[in-house]
C-alpha positions as CSV (number, residue, x, y, z in Angstrom):
1,M,-14.9,-16.7,-22.5
2,A,-15.8,-15.6,-18.9
3,D,-18.7,-13.4,-17.8
4,A,-18.3,-9.7,-17.5
5,A,-17.4,-8.6,-14.0
6,R,-20.3,-7.5,-11.9
7,V,-20.3,-4.1,-10.5
8,L,-22.9,-3.1,-7.8
9,V,-23.6,0.6,-7.5
10,I,-25.3,1.6,-4.1
11,D,-26.5,5.3,-4.0
12,D,-29.7,6.7,-2.9
13,E,-29.8,9.0,-5.9
14,V,-31.5,6.8,-8.8
15,A,-30.1,9.2,-11.4
16,I,-26.5,8.8,-9.9
17,C,-26.9,5.0,-9.9
18,E,-27.8,5.2,-13.6
19,L,-24.9,7.4,-14.6
20,I,-22.2,5.1,-12.7
21,E,-24.0,2.1,-14.2
22,A,-23.6,3.5,-17.7
23,V,-19.9,4.4,-17.0
24,A,-19.3,0.7,-15.7
25,E,-21.0,-0.8,-18.7
26,S,-19.0,1.5,-21.1
27,A,-15.9,-0.3,-19.7
28,G,-17.2,-3.6,-20.4
29,F,-18.7,-4.6,-17.0
30,S,-22.2,-5.7,-16.0
31,A,-23.6,-3.3,-13.5
32,H,-26.5,-3.2,-11.3
33,S,-27.6,-0.8,-8.5
34,A,-29.5,-0.2,-5.4
35,S,-31.0,2.7,-4.2
36,T,-33.7,2.0,-1.4
37,P,-33.1,0.5,1.9
38,A,-34.7,-2.7,0.9
39,D,-32.7,-2.9,-2.3
40,I,-29.4,-2.2,-0.7
41,E,-30.1,-4.9,1.9
42,R,-30.9,-7.6,-0.7
43,A,-28.0,-6.4,-2.9
44,V,-25.3,-6.8,-0.2
45,E,-26.3,-10.6,0.1
46,G,-25.9,-11.0,-3.6
47,R,-22.8,-11.9,-5.8
48,F,-20.8,-9.2,-7.5
49,D,-17.0,-8.4,-8.0
50,L,-16.8,-4.7,-7.2
51,V,-18.8,-2.0,-5.3
52,V,-19.2,1.6,-5.9
53,L,-20.7,3.0,-2.5
54,D,-22.0,6.4,-1.7
55,L,-21.4,7.0,2.0
56,S,-24.5,9.2,2.4
57,L,-27.6,6.9,1.8
58,G,-30.4,8.9,3.2
59,E,-32.1,6.5,5.6
60,V,-29.2,4.0,5.4
61,D,-25.9,4.6,7.1
62,G,-23.1,4.0,4.6
63,I,-20.4,3.1,7.2
64,E,-22.9,0.4,8.3
65,V,-23.1,-1.1,4.7
66,M,-19.5,-1.2,4.6
67,S,-19.4,-3.4,7.8
68,R,-22.2,-5.5,6.3
69,L,-20.0,-5.9,3.1
70,G,-16.8,-6.7,4.9
71,A,-18.6,-9.5,7.1
72,R,-19.9,-11.2,4.1
73,H,-17.4,-10.4,1.5
74,R,-13.9,-10.2,3.0
75,G,-11.5,-8.5,0.5
76,M,-14.2,-7.0,-1.8
77,P,-12.8,-4.2,-3.9
78,V,-14.8,-0.9,-3.3
79,I,-14.8,2.5,-4.5
80,L,-16.1,5.1,-2.1
81,V,-17.9,8.3,-3.4
82,S,-19.4,11.0,-1.4
83,G,-20.2,14.7,-1.2
84,A,-18.1,15.0,2.0
85,D,-14.8,16.6,1.8
86,Q,-11.7,14.3,1.1
87,S,-10.5,14.2,4.8
88,L,-13.7,12.4,5.5
89,L,-13.5,10.1,2.5
90,D,-9.9,9.2,3.5
91,T,-11.2,8.3,7.0
92,A,-14.0,6.2,5.7
93,G,-11.3,4.4,3.5
94,R,-9.5,3.5,6.6
95,I,-12.8,2.2,8.3
96,A,-13.5,0.2,5.1
97,E,-9.9,-1.4,5.3
98,M,-10.6,-2.1,9.1
99,H,-13.6,-4.1,7.7
100,K,-11.8,-6.1,5.5
101,L,-12.7,-4.5,2.3
102,R,-10.0,-3.4,-0.3
103,V,-10.4,0.4,-1.4
104,I,-9.2,1.0,-4.7
105,G,-10.5,4.7,-5.1
106,T,-12.2,7.5,-3.1
107,F,-13.8,10.2,-5.1
108,A,-15.5,13.4,-3.8
109,K,-18.5,14.5,-5.6
110,P,-18.6,15.9,-8.2
111,F,-15.9,13.7,-9.9
112,S,-14.8,13.0,-13.3
113,L,-16.6,10.1,-15.0
114,D,-13.2,9.3,-16.7
115,V,-11.3,9.2,-13.5
116,L,-14.0,6.6,-12.2
117,R,-13.9,4.7,-15.5
118,T,-9.9,4.5,-15.3
119,A,-10.3,3.2,-11.7
120,M,-12.4,0.5,-12.6
121,L,-10.3,-0.7,-15.6
122,E,-7.1,-0.7,-13.5
123,W,-8.8,-2.9,-10.9
124,S,-9.9,-5.2,-13.7
125,Q,-6.3,-5.7,-15.2
126,V,-5.5,-8.4,-12.9
127,S,-9.0,-9.3,-11.2
128,D,-9.9,-13.0,-11.5
129,Q,-12.7,-11.5,-13.6
130,A,-10.5,-9.2,-15.5
131,H,-11.4,-7.5,-18.6
132,D,-9.0,-6.5,-21.3
133,P,-10.7,-3.4,-23.0
134,T,-8.4,-3.5,-25.9
135,G,-8.7,-7.4,-26.8
136,P,-10.1,-10.6,-25.6
137,R,-11.0,-11.2,-22.0
138,V,-8.2,-12.5,-19.8
139,V,-8.3,-14.6,-16.5
140,V,-5.4,-14.1,-14.2
141,G,-5.3,-16.4,-11.2
142,P,-2.7,-16.4,-8.0
143,D,-0.6,-18.9,-9.7
144,E,0.1,-16.5,-12.5
145,L,0.5,-13.6,-10.2
146,L,3.2,-15.5,-8.4
147,D,5.1,-16.8,-11.3
148,S,8.5,-15.7,-11.3
149,E,8.3,-14.9,-15.0
150,F,6.3,-12.0,-14.2
151,L,7.6,-10.8,-10.7
152,H,10.6,-8.5,-10.4
153,L,11.9,-6.1,-7.5
154,V,12.8,-2.2,-7.9
155,Y,14.5,-0.3,-5.3
156,Q,13.9,3.1,-3.7
157,P,16.5,4.9,-1.7
158,K,16.3,6.4,1.6
159,V,18.8,9.1,2.5
160,S,19.9,11.1,5.4
161,T,18.2,14.4,5.7
162,V,21.6,15.7,7.2
163,S,24.3,14.4,5.2
164,G,22.4,13.4,2.1
165,E,24.1,10.1,2.1
166,V,22.3,6.9,1.2
167,T,20.9,4.9,4.3
168,G,19.4,2.0,2.5
169,V,17.0,1.0,-0.1
170,E,13.2,-0.4,0.2
171,A,12.7,-3.4,-2.2
172,L,9.4,-3.0,-4.0
173,V,7.8,-5.8,-5.8
174,R,6.3,-5.3,-9.3
175,W,4.3,-7.5,-11.6
176,R,4.7,-7.1,-15.2
177,H,2.4,-9.0,-17.8
178,P,3.7,-9.6,-21.2
179,T,0.7,-8.1,-22.7
180,H,-0.8,-5.9,-20.0
181,G,2.4,-4.2,-18.8
182,D,3.1,-3.2,-15.2
183,V,0.2,-3.6,-12.8
184,S,-0.6,-1.6,-9.6
185,P,0.9,-3.3,-6.5
186,S,-2.1,-2.3,-4.6
187,V,-4.3,-4.5,-7.2
188,F,-2.3,-7.6,-7.4
189,V,-1.0,-7.7,-3.7
190,A,-4.7,-7.5,-2.7
191,L,-5.5,-10.3,-4.9
192,I,-2.6,-12.5,-3.3
193,E,-3.9,-11.6,0.0
194,E,-7.4,-12.7,-0.9
195,A,-5.9,-16.2,-2.1
196,G,-4.3,-16.5,1.3
197,R,-0.9,-16.7,-0.4
198,T,0.9,-13.8,1.0
199,S,3.6,-16.2,2.6
200,E,4.6,-17.3,-0.9
201,L,4.8,-13.7,-2.1
202,L,7.1,-12.9,0.8
203,D,9.3,-15.8,0.1
204,S,9.5,-14.9,-3.6
205,V,10.5,-11.3,-2.5
206,M,13.4,-12.5,-0.2
207,A,14.6,-14.9,-2.6
208,M,14.8,-12.0,-5.3
209,A,16.3,-9.4,-2.7
210,S,18.9,-12.0,-1.7
211,R,19.8,-12.8,-5.3
212,D,19.9,-9.2,-6.3
213,R,22.2,-8.3,-3.4
214,L,24.7,-11.1,-4.4
215,R,24.6,-10.2,-8.1
216,Y,24.6,-6.2,-8.2
217,R,27.6,-4.1,-6.6
218,A,25.2,-1.2,-5.6
219,L,23.1,-3.6,-3.4
220,K,26.2,-5.3,-2.0
221,S,27.6,-2.2,-0.5
222,M,24.1,-1.0,0.5
223,P,23.9,-0.4,4.4
224,D,20.3,-1.7,4.6
225,V,17.9,-3.4,2.3
226,S,14.2,-3.5,3.5
227,V,11.3,-5.6,2.4
228,N,7.7,-5.5,3.0
229,I,6.1,-8.0,5.1
230,S,2.0,-8.3,5.4
231,V,0.5,-8.4,8.9
232,L,-1.0,-11.8,7.3
233,D,2.3,-13.4,7.9
234,L,2.9,-12.5,11.2
235,D,1.3,-15.8,12.5
236,D,3.9,-17.9,10.5
237,E,5.9,-19.7,13.1
238,E,8.4,-20.7,10.4
239,L,9.1,-17.4,8.9
240,P,11.9,-16.3,11.3
241,R,14.0,-19.3,10.5
242,R,13.1,-19.0,6.7
243,A,14.3,-15.5,6.8
244,Q,17.7,-16.4,8.3
245,R,18.2,-19.0,5.8
246,M,17.1,-17.1,2.7
247,L,18.6,-13.6,3.5
248,T,21.7,-14.1,5.4
249,E,23.3,-15.9,2.6
250,A,23.6,-12.3,1.0
251,A,24.2,-10.1,3.9
252,P,24.2,-10.2,7.8
253,A,20.7,-9.8,9.5
254,D,21.3,-6.5,10.6
255,A,21.6,-5.4,7.1
256,W,18.0,-6.1,6.4
257,T,14.8,-4.5,7.7
258,F,11.3,-5.9,7.7
259,E,8.7,-3.1,7.0
260,V,5.4,-4.2,8.5
261,T,2.6,-3.2,6.0
262,E,-1.0,-3.2,6.9
263,T,-3.0,-3.7,3.6
264,A,-5.0,-6.2,5.7
265,P,-6.5,-5.7,9.1
266,F,-4.2,-6.5,12.1
267,T,-6.1,-9.0,13.9
268,D,-4.6,-11.1,16.9
269,A,-1.7,-9.1,18.4
270,A,0.0,-11.8,20.5
271,P,1.4,-14.2,17.7
272,A,2.3,-11.2,15.6
273,L,4.4,-9.7,18.6
274,S,6.0,-13.2,18.9
275,I,7.1,-13.2,15.3
276,L,8.4,-9.7,15.4
277,T,10.4,-10.4,18.4
278,R,11.9,-13.6,17.0
279,L,12.9,-11.6,13.9
280,R,14.8,-9.1,16.1
281,L,16.3,-11.6,18.2
282,A,17.8,-13.2,15.0
283,G,19.2,-9.6,14.1
284,F,16.8,-8.3,11.6
285,R,15.6,-4.7,11.9
286,L,11.8,-3.7,11.9
287,A,10.1,-0.8,10.7
288,V,6.5,0.3,11.5
289,D,5.3,1.4,7.8
290,D,2.6,4.0,7.0
291,F,2.8,5.6,10.6
292,G,-0.1,8.1,10.9
293,T,-2.7,6.3,8.7
294,G,-4.9,5.3,11.7
295,T,-4.1,1.6,11.5
296,S,-0.5,2.0,12.4
297,N,-1.1,3.1,16.0
298,Y,0.7,4.3,19.0
299,E,-0.1,1.0,21.1
300,R,1.7,-1.2,18.4
301,V,4.6,1.0,18.3
302,L,5.0,0.8,21.9
303,A,4.6,-3.1,22.1
304,A,6.7,-4.3,19.4
305,P,10.3,-4.3,19.1
306,F,10.6,-1.8,16.1
307,T,13.8,0.0,15.2
308,E,12.5,2.4,12.5
309,L,9.1,4.4,12.0
310,K,8.1,5.4,8.7
311,I,6.0,8.6,8.5
312,D,3.2,8.0,5.8
313,R,3.3,9.9,2.7
314,A,-0.2,11.5,3.4
315,M,1.2,12.8,6.5
316,V,4.2,14.4,4.6
317,G,1.7,15.8,2.4
318,R,0.0,17.9,5.1
319,L,3.2,20.0,5.6
320,D,2.7,23.5,4.5
321,I,5.7,25.9,3.8
322,H,3.6,28.7,4.4
323,A,2.3,27.7,8.0
324,S,3.7,29.5,10.8
325,E,4.3,26.1,12.9
326,P,4.7,22.5,11.5
327,D,1.9,20.3,11.4
328,P,1.1,18.9,14.9
329,M,0.4,15.5,13.7
330,V,3.7,15.0,11.8
331,R,5.7,16.6,14.7
332,S,4.0,14.4,17.2
333,G,4.9,11.3,15.0
334,V,8.5,12.2,15.0
335,E,8.8,13.0,18.7
336,V,7.2,9.6,19.3
337,G,9.7,7.8,17.2
338,H,12.6,9.7,18.8
339,S,11.2,9.1,22.3
340,L,11.4,5.4,21.7
341,G,14.9,5.5,20.1
342,L,13.6,4.8,16.6
343,H,15.1,6.0,13.3
344,V,12.3,8.3,11.7
345,V,11.9,8.3,8.0
346,A,9.5,10.5,6.1
347,E,7.9,8.8,2.9
348,G,6.6,10.5,-0.1
349,V,9.1,13.4,-0.1
350,E,8.7,14.9,-3.6
351,T,9.8,18.4,-3.5
352,P,12.8,20.4,-2.2
353,D,10.5,22.4,0.3
354,Q,9.1,18.9,1.7
355,F,12.6,17.8,2.2
356,R,13.5,20.8,4.0
357,M,10.6,20.7,6.1
358,V,11.1,17.0,7.2
359,R,14.6,17.9,8.1
360,D,13.7,20.7,10.0
361,I,11.1,18.9,12.0
362,G,13.8,16.0,12.9
363,C,13.2,13.5,10.5
364,D,16.4,11.4,10.1
365,A,15.9,10.2,6.6
366,A,13.8,10.8,3.7
367,Q,12.4,8.7,0.8
368,G,10.5,9.8,-2.3
369,Y,10.4,10.8,-5.8
370,L,12.7,14.0,-5.0
371,I,15.5,11.6,-4.0
372,S,14.6,8.8,-6.6
373,P,11.7,6.8,-7.9
374,P,12.1,3.1,-7.5
375,V,14.5,1.8,-10.0
376,A,16.2,-1.4,-11.2
377,P,19.2,-2.6,-9.4
378,V,21.6,-1.4,-12.2
379,Q,20.1,2.1,-12.0
380,I,20.9,2.7,-8.3
381,D,24.2,4.3,-8.7
382,A,23.1,6.7,-11.3
383,A,20.1,7.6,-9.3
384,L,22.1,8.4,-6.3
385,D,24.5,10.5,-8.3
386,E,21.7,12.7,-9.5
387,W,20.5,12.9,-6.1
388,R,23.7,14.2,-4.7
389,R,23.8,16.8,-7.3
390,K,20.1,18.0,-6.1
391,F,21.3,17.8,-2.6
392,E,24.1,20.4,-3.3
393,F,21.3,22.9,-3.9
394,L,18.9,22.1,-1.2
395,G,21.1,24.2,1.4
């Protein structure tokens, strides 16, 4: 039986350290803490599986601690906590990701201990030090994460904000364990990234998407199917050839889009630009995903031959129906996209008001739970029928 996963708590308040340690131990983890500058310096050099880090550490700079963690423990899962407001926490989360850490939660103090415990348990479900709180401990390695028995695709429609008609679907990979059930993609994809096997995941996704498109009528007639590609795969010289071989069997290249996701830091731009250009030359379309998060920046959009820009759901969430003017960051993102001749899609559209706002601000298409949650291929037609009924009432 494997040892309990080790949680390191870094906070300058001893009482908070003890409280979080107790939460971690109640969830089945081994917990240790560091609160003084000397303790923190020693702790960062040690061995652990998850870090709970307060950003305000008195004499110590929490952002500097993140930098040291990232340099020594690439891909380390972290939970960030702070007395600062959520916008600062979100910014800190982006900085953590730039330092090659994997943020699995951000919590503003005071926070619910139950929520913190739940975040720890969700992370642990598929960690290589995973713990099943309802039964025996389970070890899940990259081979099992990439096992075709556990992987499948679901599809989320994108629709025109003007006509309401479907413009395409995004293929989203899911991992379902026979006893643990569905596991958060942010967890299992990050584990595959840590193992350096993202190209194998991409090949599996392309194979499944091609197979589904040949098998299901709703996907055969779909104008576009998009798949996500990690920046970690943008130095793979063979990728354009594999993509042509695997995807064009089911549909022409211009009926496929690669959405560039940045769950890992974007490092050397030259090889990435070469791969993206070769994909475009082969006829594939390219989307810059999560625009507005800070990592998908303007320079990258200008440099690469993208055809689509996707406004991040966090940006869409900033829109306020009661505001006298649209949020300037969202509006500028749409204007940048259109100035470059890109098709602009709003992600995370969940309410009728949000749909009307992204339409009025000029987004060409929308994607989100208002239109449809991600569904199995056999459910696409029914989901779109339901969306058309909703669209009639949107005005």
